Phi, psi and omega in degrees: 000319180297321179296325177295319178297315182294322179293331181286337185298308179294329178293319178292322179295321176296320177298316178301311182300319183288310185292322179295328177291317179300315180297315181299319180297315179296326178293341174294324191246341184233150350286160181291320176253152182299134177238127181128202178247105181293154006265346189256325184269098180144185182205145170226140180312141183302315182293310177298324180292329181252031184300327179295312183289309182294317180297320180296320177296317181294318180292321177300318177295316182300310185272336182273335188231332189262317182225154173247110183306322180296316180293324179298310183295330182287352183283341182284132178274116182302323181292319178293319180297319178295323177297320179294328185267359191304307183291308180298330179291316178300316181296317181295316180297318181299310182298313180296315181298316180297314182297315186284323178294320178293332180284318187267334177223061186299318183293314181295320181296319182288333179286335183289142173291164184303320181294322178295319177299315180295324180297314180298315181295323178294322179294321177296315182297325179295329180279336186301312180302322179298317179295319179296317179299317177297320179295318180295323179297319177298316182294316184293332180293322182215071183296333180294343177286340187242343185225119173265093187296321180295315178298323180297312182296317179294321179295322178296320179289322182287325183286333177225092183299337178295338179298313181294322174302312182293323179301312183287321179295318181290316182288319185253025183301317181294321180292323178294320175296322179297320178302313182293315183290329179297332179298327179294311184292308182293324178298320180296318180296313180294328179294327175297319175296321179300315181299319178296316179294322179293322180296326183275330190245326188052033181273122182303330182291343181302317185296305180294327180294313179293324177299318179293321179297317178300311180298316182289309189290318182295323175297312183298311183298316183297318179297319179295320183288340176293316190254339186233150353286157183289326175251151181298134180228156178259134179244135180060021180072001185235305188275137175252140179210140172221141179315134185304320185293320179291323183293330181264028186310311184296315180295317180298317181299320179295315179295317182296314179298321180296314181295316179302312184289327185270338187229344185246304180252062180271159180297316177300323180287329174295317177300315180297319178296322177297323185272334187230357183287180184295341180253013184297331180298330178290321177293318179301316178297322178295316180296314181298322179294316181291323177296317179300314179297320181298313182295317180297317180294323183294318180282333173051235184292340181277000185302315179301322179294320179297316178300323181293319185277326182267322185099146184299317184295316180288332176294316176297320180294324176302312181294322176293321179296319180297315179297318180297315180295322180296318179293320180295326183276349188302312181302315180293319181297326184281350186306316185292340182259004184298314182298318178297315182299318179297317180292319181293317181294323175059038185297315181301311180300318182295315182295317180298313181296319181290324180294323179293343178264001180289153172288160179306320180294317178295319180298322179301327183291350177294316185248331186304323181301335180291338184253322197306302189291324187247014183294333180297330179292319179295318180295319180294318178300318177299319178295317181294314179295323177297319178296321179296314179295322178298320179294324176295326175301316181300314182299323178291320181291320183270351179282000000 
């Protein structure tokens, strides 16, 4: 019976090491929203709670070292984009033109024969690509004037805290599994020591103390082995070791680039930031200016007559309405060109190549911020849970 008790000690220690790691890992990410009574009674996952700090570090790395937004935007070929937009642009211009002409000149519009109406709409549609090309040229020359990429990336992370969770889980999935599995091995080793000390002392405090040691030490060791050493080193002249995260540089870069391109710097989110971001008023002003020029060119010599029949105020309102409708239709109009835009921007490819060129210290900053500031909490939780399980061992042994 005594041998059964002694044999159970390393097994229980391995169980403690493994389960405390699983709990600690889940506490990093769950729950996404705070549960309990703030500020002290309750819990929110470490990553979601610190999305501002961790996200800011990640975005600074992304935009400061991995990609240049201006160079990225310059990759789109205006002619190819216009070719992709030809049909949806014609449709949008026709719908907007029909609605607004009927609104501002209903009687004149209804008097025109169908062929006359189609001729006017074709003329408007023919001018639209030129206006779009001019607008794109203005944007391409100074994209930073119209798009705050950093604000867009941070807003995307803040609006969906799960994105940062997925980024870290996808990028560091192997490392997180290593933390859990290391608890089995280290726990088993410390459990053997625990059995020996118990055999010599039969001291009840041995169990909770060793349980706490298992929980604390295995977390600490596992975290260190993930990141250090940054370069491969030989230990005891036999064993070679390099931090797991550094060793998986190529795989991590691929995962990171995919998540960034699919969830953070996506074409739809870039469009949304252009239309609603902190610099959207500049884009709106740019669109309004080009629409105004387009309308004036379209009416040409007939502009004085139009002003006379419509009135200056309604003529200005017409141009504002066209600009407003054009902006509202932009996301739908761009849908057909999304695949081309994603391929042209090449965000995933750019991020992967840049990450592989990072120094080991810079590369570490991809995942390390998720652990550094609050890793002591994970280690402490492991120690507390280990002590509790150790005390339960005592109750079983003495019961």
